[in-house]
C-alpha atoms as an extended CHARMM CRD file, in Angstrom:
* protein
*
        99  EXT
         1         1  UNK       CA            -13.0480000000       43.6550000000      -38.0700000000  PROA      1               0.0000000000
         2         2  UNK       CA            -14.3420000000       42.0230000000      -35.1810000000  PROA      2               0.0000000000
         3         3  UNK       CA            -12.7140000000       39.0360000000      -33.2350000000  PROA      3               0.0000000000
         4         4  UNK       CA            -15.9660000000       38.4950000000      -31.3490000000  PROA      4               0.0000000000
         5         5  UNK       CA            -17.7930000000       36.6380000000      -33.9690000000  PROA      5               0.0000000000
         6         6  UNK       CA            -15.1290000000       33.8870000000      -34.3830000000  PROA      6               0.0000000000
         7         7  UNK       CA            -15.1530000000       33.1700000000      -30.6030000000  PROA      7               0.0000000000
         8         8  UNK       CA            -18.9770000000       32.9320000000      -30.5880000000  PROA      8               0.0000000000
         9         9  UNK       CA            -19.0270000000       30.6530000000      -33.3490000000  PROA      9               0.0000000000
        10        10  UNK       CA            -16.2450000000       28.5150000000      -31.5680000000  PROA      10              0.0000000000
        11        11  UNK       CA            -18.1640000000       28.7010000000      -28.3590000000  PROA      11              0.0000000000
        12        12  UNK       CA            -21.3360000000       27.3330000000      -30.1930000000  PROA      12              0.0000000000
        13        13  UNK       CA            -19.4110000000       24.3780000000      -32.0770000000  PROA      13              0.0000000000
        14        14  UNK       CA            -17.8500000000       23.4820000000      -28.6670000000  PROA      14              0.0000000000
        15        15  UNK       CA            -21.5810000000       23.5070000000      -26.9650000000  PROA      15              0.0000000000
        16        16  UNK       CA            -22.8410000000       21.2820000000      -29.9760000000  PROA      16              0.0000000000
        17        17  UNK       CA            -19.8920000000       18.9920000000      -29.4630000000  PROA      17              0.0000000000
        18        18  UNK       CA            -20.4470000000       18.5290000000      -25.6590000000  PROA      18              0.0000000000
        19        19  UNK       CA            -24.2290000000       18.1280000000      -26.3600000000  PROA      19              0.0000000000
        20        20  UNK       CA            -23.5020000000       15.4130000000      -29.0130000000  PROA      20              0.0000000000
        21        21  UNK       CA            -24.0370000000       11.6930000000      -28.4390000000  PROA      21              0.0000000000
        22        22  UNK       CA            -20.7340000000       10.8340000000      -30.0710000000  PROA      22              0.0000000000
        23        23  UNK       CA            -18.9490000000       13.0150000000      -27.2380000000  PROA      23              0.0000000000
        24        24  UNK       CA            -21.3110000000       11.9050000000      -24.2690000000  PROA      24              0.0000000000
        25        25  UNK       CA            -20.9140000000        8.0400000000      -24.8060000000  PROA      25              0.0000000000
        26        26  UNK       CA            -17.1390000000        7.8150000000      -24.5970000000  PROA      26              0.0000000000
        27        27  UNK       CA            -17.2180000000       10.2320000000      -21.7420000000  PROA      27              0.0000000000
        28        28  UNK       CA            -19.6970000000        8.0860000000      -19.9890000000  PROA      28              0.0000000000
        29        29  UNK       CA            -17.4660000000        4.8500000000      -20.9690000000  PROA      29              0.0000000000
        30        30  UNK       CA            -14.4160000000        6.5400000000      -19.5720000000  PROA      30              0.0000000000
        31        31  UNK       CA            -15.9710000000        7.4600000000      -16.2820000000  PROA      31              0.0000000000
        32        32  UNK       CA            -17.5390000000        3.8430000000      -15.9450000000  PROA      32              0.0000000000
        33        33  UNK       CA            -13.9310000000        2.2700000000      -16.6830000000  PROA      33              0.0000000000
        34        34  UNK       CA            -12.0420000000        4.6040000000      -14.2320000000  PROA      34              0.0000000000
        35        35  UNK       CA            -14.7510000000        3.7960000000      -11.6070000000  PROA      35              0.0000000000
        36        36  UNK       CA            -14.8390000000        0.0170000000      -11.9220000000  PROA      36              0.0000000000
        37        37  UNK       CA            -10.8140000000        0.1070000000      -12.3100000000  PROA      37              0.0000000000
        38        38  UNK       CA            -10.6490000000        1.9560000000       -9.0470000000  PROA      38              0.0000000000
        39        39  UNK       CA            -13.2250000000       -0.5320000000       -7.4690000000  PROA      39              0.0000000000
        40        40  UNK       CA            -11.1370000000       -3.4070000000       -8.5850000000  PROA      40              0.0000000000
        41        41  UNK       CA             -7.9310000000       -1.6800000000       -7.2470000000  PROA      41              0.0000000000
        42        42  UNK       CA             -9.4550000000       -1.0940000000       -3.7110000000  PROA      42              0.0000000000
        43        43  UNK       CA            -10.9670000000       -4.7050000000       -3.6290000000  PROA      43              0.0000000000
        44        44  UNK       CA             -7.6240000000       -6.3890000000       -4.5930000000  PROA      44              0.0000000000
        45        45  UNK       CA             -5.6900000000       -4.1120000000       -2.0620000000  PROA      45              0.0000000000
        46        46  UNK       CA             -8.1670000000       -4.8340000000        0.6550000000  PROA      46              0.0000000000
        47        47  UNK       CA             -7.9680000000       -8.6270000000        0.0880000000  PROA      47              0.0000000000
        48        48  UNK       CA             -4.4500000000       -8.5470000000       -0.1510000000  PROA      48              0.0000000000
        49        49  UNK       CA             -3.7750000000       -6.7780000000        3.1370000000  PROA      49              0.0000000000
        50        50  UNK       CA             -6.3540000000       -9.0220000000        4.8060000000  PROA      50              0.0000000000
        51        51  UNK       CA             -4.4860000000      -12.0840000000        3.7050000000  PROA      51              0.0000000000
        52        52  UNK       CA             -0.9830000000      -10.7540000000        4.5310000000  PROA      52              0.0000000000
        53        53  UNK       CA             -2.2380000000       -9.8600000000        7.9990000000  PROA      53              0.0000000000
        54        54  UNK       CA             -3.7470000000      -13.5390000000        8.3990000000  PROA      54              0.0000000000
        55        55  UNK       CA             -0.5150000000      -15.1380000000        6.9930000000  PROA      55              0.0000000000
        56        56  UNK       CA              1.5560000000      -13.0080000000        9.4810000000  PROA      56              0.0000000000
        57        57  UNK       CA             -0.6530000000      -13.9490000000       12.4540000000  PROA      57              0.0000000000
        58        58  UNK       CA             -0.3510000000      -17.6070000000       11.3800000000  PROA      58              0.0000000000
        59        59  UNK       CA              3.7150000000      -17.4430000000       11.2230000000  PROA      59              0.0000000000
        60        60  UNK       CA              3.8110000000      -15.8460000000       14.7640000000  PROA      60              0.0000000000
        61        61  UNK       CA              1.4270000000      -18.4730000000       16.0200000000  PROA      61              0.0000000000
        62        62  UNK       CA              3.7040000000      -21.1650000000       14.6690000000  PROA      62              0.0000000000
        63        63  UNK       CA              6.9620000000      -19.6310000000       15.7710000000  PROA      63              0.0000000000
        64        64  UNK       CA              5.5650000000      -19.2160000000       19.5210000000  PROA      64              0.0000000000
        65        65  UNK       CA              4.3190000000      -22.9190000000       19.4180000000  PROA      65              0.0000000000
        66        66  UNK       CA              7.9740000000      -23.9190000000       18.5190000000  PROA      66              0.0000000000
        67        67  UNK       CA              9.0150000000      -21.9810000000       21.8500000000  PROA      67              0.0000000000
        68        68  UNK       CA              6.1650000000      -23.4290000000       23.8730000000  PROA      68              0.0000000000
        69        69  UNK       CA              7.5210000000      -25.0150000000       26.9780000000  PROA      69              0.0000000000
        70        70  UNK       CA              5.7110000000      -27.9480000000       28.4230000000  PROA      70              0.0000000000
        71        71  UNK       CA              5.6960000000      -25.7730000000       31.7960000000  PROA      71              0.0000000000
        72        72  UNK       CA              3.3460000000      -23.6130000000       30.4130000000  PROA      72              0.0000000000
        73        73  UNK       CA             -0.1200000000      -25.1250000000       31.5250000000  PROA      73              0.0000000000
        74        74  UNK       CA             -2.1800000000      -22.3510000000       29.7010000000  PROA      74              0.0000000000
        75        75  UNK       CA             -1.9340000000      -22.5190000000       26.0870000000  PROA      75              0.0000000000
        76        76  UNK       CA             -4.5610000000      -19.5190000000       26.0480000000  PROA      76              0.0000000000
        77        77  UNK       CA             -1.9520000000      -17.4320000000       27.5890000000  PROA      77              0.0000000000
        78        78  UNK       CA              0.5100000000      -18.5160000000       24.8380000000  PROA      78              0.0000000000
        79        79  UNK       CA             -2.0940000000      -17.8720000000       22.0220000000  PROA      79              0.0000000000
        80        80  UNK       CA             -2.7890000000      -14.1330000000       23.5870000000  PROA      80              0.0000000000
        81        81  UNK       CA              0.7710000000      -13.4260000000       23.5300000000  PROA      81              0.0000000000
        82        82  UNK       CA              0.7960000000      -14.1880000000       19.7220000000  PROA      82              0.0000000000
        83        83  UNK       CA             -2.2690000000      -12.2350000000       19.1920000000  PROA      83              0.0000000000
        84        84  UNK       CA             -0.8490000000       -9.2320000000       21.1840000000  PROA      84              0.0000000000
        85        85  UNK       CA              2.5690000000       -9.4810000000       18.9110000000  PROA      85              0.0000000000
        86        86  UNK       CA              0.7460000000       -9.6530000000       15.7190000000  PROA      86              0.0000000000
        87        87  UNK       CA             -1.5170000000       -6.6540000000       16.7340000000  PROA      87              0.0000000000
        88        88  UNK       CA              1.8240000000       -4.6600000000       17.6420000000  PROA      88              0.0000000000
        89        89  UNK       CA              3.2820000000       -5.8100000000       14.3960000000  PROA      89              0.0000000000
        90        90  UNK       CA              0.3680000000       -4.9050000000       12.1510000000  PROA      90              0.0000000000
        91        91  UNK       CA              0.0710000000       -1.3890000000       14.1530000000  PROA      91              0.0000000000
        92        92  UNK       CA              4.2200000000       -1.0370000000       13.3790000000  PROA      92              0.0000000000
        93        93  UNK       CA              3.5330000000       -1.6630000000        9.8250000000  PROA      93              0.0000000000
        94        94  UNK       CA              0.6190000000        0.6640000000        9.4620000000  PROA      94              0.0000000000
        95        95  UNK       CA              2.3360000000        3.5060000000       11.2100000000  PROA      95              0.0000000000
        96        96  UNK       CA              5.6530000000        2.8180000000        8.9040000000  PROA      96              0.0000000000
        97        97  UNK       CA              3.1660000000        3.3350000000        6.0700000000  PROA      97              0.0000000000
        98        98  UNK       CA              1.6030000000        6.4860000000        7.3480000000  PROA      98              0.0000000000
        99        99  UNK       CA             -1.9480000000        5.1380000000        7.9620000000  PROA      99              0.0000000000
């Protein structure tokens, strides 16, 4: 008795299953679901990261404006300092997360 015949039969059945519409359609839907979920995750992550960076810059601007002394004639200098501090903070956070 040969064992090759059942293996060929199983391979043919597998081939038929893979070619059938009842297998292909759920596979296509699963791939589309994974791709759309991934796109949604990337969009939410990117939006949340941008919002947090904007909020952090606003907080830093508010804090530096509290320490702004009337002796500083150039508000642009204070704004540049805040922008530099916020860039350093974002860079430090990115380095901490390994990006």
